[in-house]
N, C-alpha and C positions, 0 to 999 in steps of 0.2 A: 600449460592452464588453460583450461575454458574459458571463453570470455563471455560475462555478460552486459549486454549493451543496449537491450530495447525494453521498453514497455508501452504495451500498445492498449488501449481500450477500445473495445467494439461496444458502438453506440450508435443508439436508432435515429438521433440526428446531430448527425458531426458539427453542423453549425453553430446548435445551441449549445454542444457539450464545449466547443473550441471557447463560445463566448466566456461560458462560465468556467473555466479553468484558467482563459485570460485574465478575470476577474480575483481569482482565488489565488493566482499566481503561481500554479504550475502545471502550465502552459512547458515550459523549458525541460521539463522531465517526462512528458507524455509524447505519445503522438496517440492520435484518432485514428478510426476507421467505422463505416458503417457495418451496422447487421442488425438483423433480426432474430437473431438465434433464441429460442426459447430458454427462459431461466426464471426460474423462482424460489424467494426466501432468500437466505444469506447464499452469496457466490463464493464465499472459502479466501477472500483477500481482503487485506485491507492497505491502504496507502497512510503511511506517518511521516508528520511533517515536526522536528524536532524545531523549535525555538530558544530563545536565549532567556525571557521571562515571561512571567502571567500576563504582563499587559501585551504582548506581541501575540500570545495566543488569542488575546482576547479581539485584536484586530483582525487576524486572519478568520477567528468564527465569524464577525460582523462581516466580512467582505463576502464568506459565503453564505451567509444568510441572506446578503441584500441580494445576490447572482442565483439565488431560488434554489440552494439548501435547504433541508430539513436538520433538526435537531435529535441525536440519536443520545447523547450524553450532554445536558450544559455542563459548562466550564465548572469546576471547582480543584478545590486542592485534594491530593492526596499524599499516603507518607511520603511516594517517590516524587511529589513535584505536583504538577498544576496543568490538568489537560481537558480537552472536550473532543467528542464526536460528532463526527456531521455525515450527513449521508449527501453526494451529488444529485443533481436532480437525473442523472441517468442513473444511479443508482449504486453504487462505486462508494466506497466505505474512507473516509477520511478522519484521519484521529492528528490531533496538533495539540502538542505536549512540550511542558520546559521541567528541568528537573528543578529549576527556581521556585521560591514559595513566594517571591519578593522581587519589585522590580528597583533595579539597580541603574538604571539610563532611559533613557527618552525611548517611547515608545518608538516600534519601525518594523514593519511587514518585510525582515530576513528570512532566510531558511538556512539551518544550519545542516539539516539531513534531511533526505527524504528515505525512508525503506519502503518495499515492498514486503511486506509478511504475507505470506502464504500460510493457510488453515491447513493442515497436514494430520490425517488420522494416523501416523506413525511418525514419530519426529526423528527414532534412528531409523528407520526404514527406509524414510526418504533422505535423511544425510547420503545413507549408502547410497543409493539411488544417483545422486547427484554428484559426490565423489566420484563415483564410479565414472560417471560421464565426465570427468576431468574437472570439473569446481574444485576450489580449494577451500576451505574452511577457514574464516578469521575469528570466529568464538564458538563454543559449543557450550551447554549445560547439560550436557544430557538429553533424556525426553521432552526438555522443559524449552531448549529455545536453540535454533543454531544460526549462525550468521555467517555468510560466506565472502570471501574475498573479491569483490568487483571493482577494480582499478580501473576497468574500459568503461564503467559507468555512472554515472551521477548520482543513479540511483541503488542505494543497499538493497540486497536480497535475502530475506532470511525465512523461517522456518517458526511456525507457532502449533504447538497443538489446536486442532479446529475449534473445540469446544472450550478453550480457552481465550481464543482469536473472538471469537461470539461473544461470550460473555464480557472480553474487555470492549469490546463494541458497543455493547448497548441490543445485542439481537437474539433473536433464539440461531441454535448452531442449525439447526435444519433447512436444507435446501437444495433442490435439482435444476436439471437442466445444462446451460452453458454457464462457464464462469466470466464470459465475454471480457476474456485477457489472454493475449499471448504476448510472450516473452521472446528476444533475440538474442541471438550468441552464435556461436561459430560452429558448434558442436553437433549444427545439423537437425533437421527437422526430428520432434520425439514429443509424447507426453508423457507425464511424469507417472505415478502409479495414482493419484487424484485426480487426474485427468484434467491438469494446467499443461497447456498447449504452448512450443518453442519451434521456432521458425530458424531458420539461416536470418542473419542479420539483416542481409542485403538484400531480405523480400520486401 
């Protein structure tokens, strides 16, 4: 089985980005490197943080805003739980969500799961591409969502329709240029059908 191991964000200012992700709490899950690749609009991905309860969502949102993030979707209840979306100073979109609708414990900034959500043109086609590269599917819901088994990474990798991910993130789906995202694994260097770049994990 192909291993997915690292998530690298390409950022204009690595020192500033490192300070933000340290304050936000995502530093253990990400690598950063300098890049000035042209990019415009929706970059086609989001980082999703799953936490235990609404108070934890609010705590992470407050930390992100204090560190320089901007609000894309303010925290609110929905039929599935409670969540918010922010944009990091480097432009990456971060979703913070809980399936709970009430606090049942003291508020704490503990992350239960981090997922990298790739917005793709055709979920079924991208699933075929990735399984052809050796990734194993953990969950699949037709053309709506695919989650891969990622035992070698602290980050879960999943596919969403690009339009749905943009809507869920509170941004228009249009975008061009670099994703400013590089994934590492042991399948060798390649670029997927939506332009997402993979490199050897040792790179």
